[in-house]
C-alpha positions in Angstrom: 20.4 88.8 100.7 21.7 85.2 100.3 23.7 83.4 97.6 20.8 81.0 97.2 18.7 83.9 95.9 20.8 84.2 92.7 19.0 82.3 90.0 20.9 80.3 87.3 20.2 83.1 84.8 21.9 85.7 87.1 18.6 87.2 88.4 18.8 88.3 92.0 15.5 86.9 93.2 15.9 89.0 96.4 15.0 92.2 94.4 12.1 90.6 92.4 8.6 91.9 93.1 7.4 88.3 93.4 9.9 87.6 96.2 9.3 90.9 98.0 5.5 90.8 98.0 3.7 89.3 101.0 0.7 87.8 99.2 1.6 84.8 96.9 5.3 85.2 97.9 7.8 83.4 95.6 10.6 81.9 97.6 13.1 82.2 94.7 14.1 80.1 91.8 16.5 77.9 93.8 14.1 77.1 96.6 13.3 73.4 97.0 9.8 72.4 96.0 9.2 75.4 93.7 6.8 73.9 91.2 5.1 77.0 89.8 8.2 78.0 87.9 7.9 77.2 84.2 11.2 78.9 83.4 13.1 77.2 80.5 16.4 78.7 81.6 16.0 77.3 85.1 15.2 73.8 83.8 17.9 73.8 81.0 19.6 70.4 80.7 22.6 71.9 79.0 23.7 74.1 81.8 25.9 71.6 83.5 26.5 73.7 86.6 25.0 76.2 89.0 24.8 79.2 86.6 24.3 79.7 82.9 28.0 80.7 82.4 29.0 77.0 82.8 27.1 76.2 79.6 29.0 75.8 76.3 26.5 78.1 74.5 26.6 80.9 77.1 24.9 83.3 76.6 22.1 81.3 74.7 19.2 82.9 72.9 16.9 82.6 75.8 19.3 84.3 78.2 20.1 87.0 75.6 16.3 87.8 75.2 15.8 87.9 79.0 18.9 90.2 79.3 17.7 92.5 76.6 14.3 92.9 78.2 15.8 93.6 81.7 18.4 96.0 80.3 15.6 98.0 78.5 12.9 97.9 81.2 14.9 97.8 84.5 18.4 98.9 83.8 20.1 95.6 84.8 21.8 92.8 83.0 21.6 89.1 83.7 24.7 88.5 81.5 26.7 91.2 83.4 25.6 89.6 86.7 26.8 86.2 85.5 30.1 87.7 84.3 30.5 89.3 87.7 29.8 86.1 89.5 32.3 84.2 87.2 35.0 86.8 87.7 34.7 87.6 91.4 32.7 84.8 92.9 29.1 84.6 94.3 29.8 86.1 97.7 31.4 89.3 96.3 28.5 89.6 93.8 25.9 89.3 96.6 27.7 91.9 98.7 27.7 94.3 95.8 24.0 93.6 95.1 23.1 94.2 98.8 24.7 97.6 98.5 23.3 98.4 95.1 19.7 97.6 95.9 19.5 99.0 99.4 17.2 101.9 100.1 19.2 105.0 101.0 16.6 106.1 103.5 15.7 103.0 105.5 18.1 100.2 104.3 15.2 98.1 102.9 15.4 96.4 99.6 14.6 98.2 96.3 12.1 96.3 94.1 13.7 96.2 90.6 10.3 96.0 88.9 8.6 98.8 90.7 11.6 101.1 91.6 10.5 101.4 95.1 11.7 100.3 98.6 9.9 97.2 99.8 10.1 98.5 103.4 9.3 102.3 103.3 7.8 102.6 99.9 10.1 105.4 98.7 10.2 105.6 94.9 13.8 105.5 93.7 13.6 106.4 90.0 
């Protein structure tokens, strides 16, 4: 897991099913040349920094809606991720994410959208 896999909204692209899949692999929101992304948060002109917490209206309506959906469906929070990054730094956050999303059986990465390990396929929920 790399710091460059943390999107401006606080999403860890390294646990996203689009990143983890082999076919039509997404390189992550921060990858150069990513043109298929139509994310309004990623292209926000008001951000003024690397992450949404640097914005004067943090958390904005778009981020709140995304956060609400991810809390309900996947048990994770973009706003909490961003608060963690702001409070402890990106390296500490990535280290905790690596541990949080590691498969207990094989050490592979848990897919947040499918609740399964991308390496061994074990269902985690």
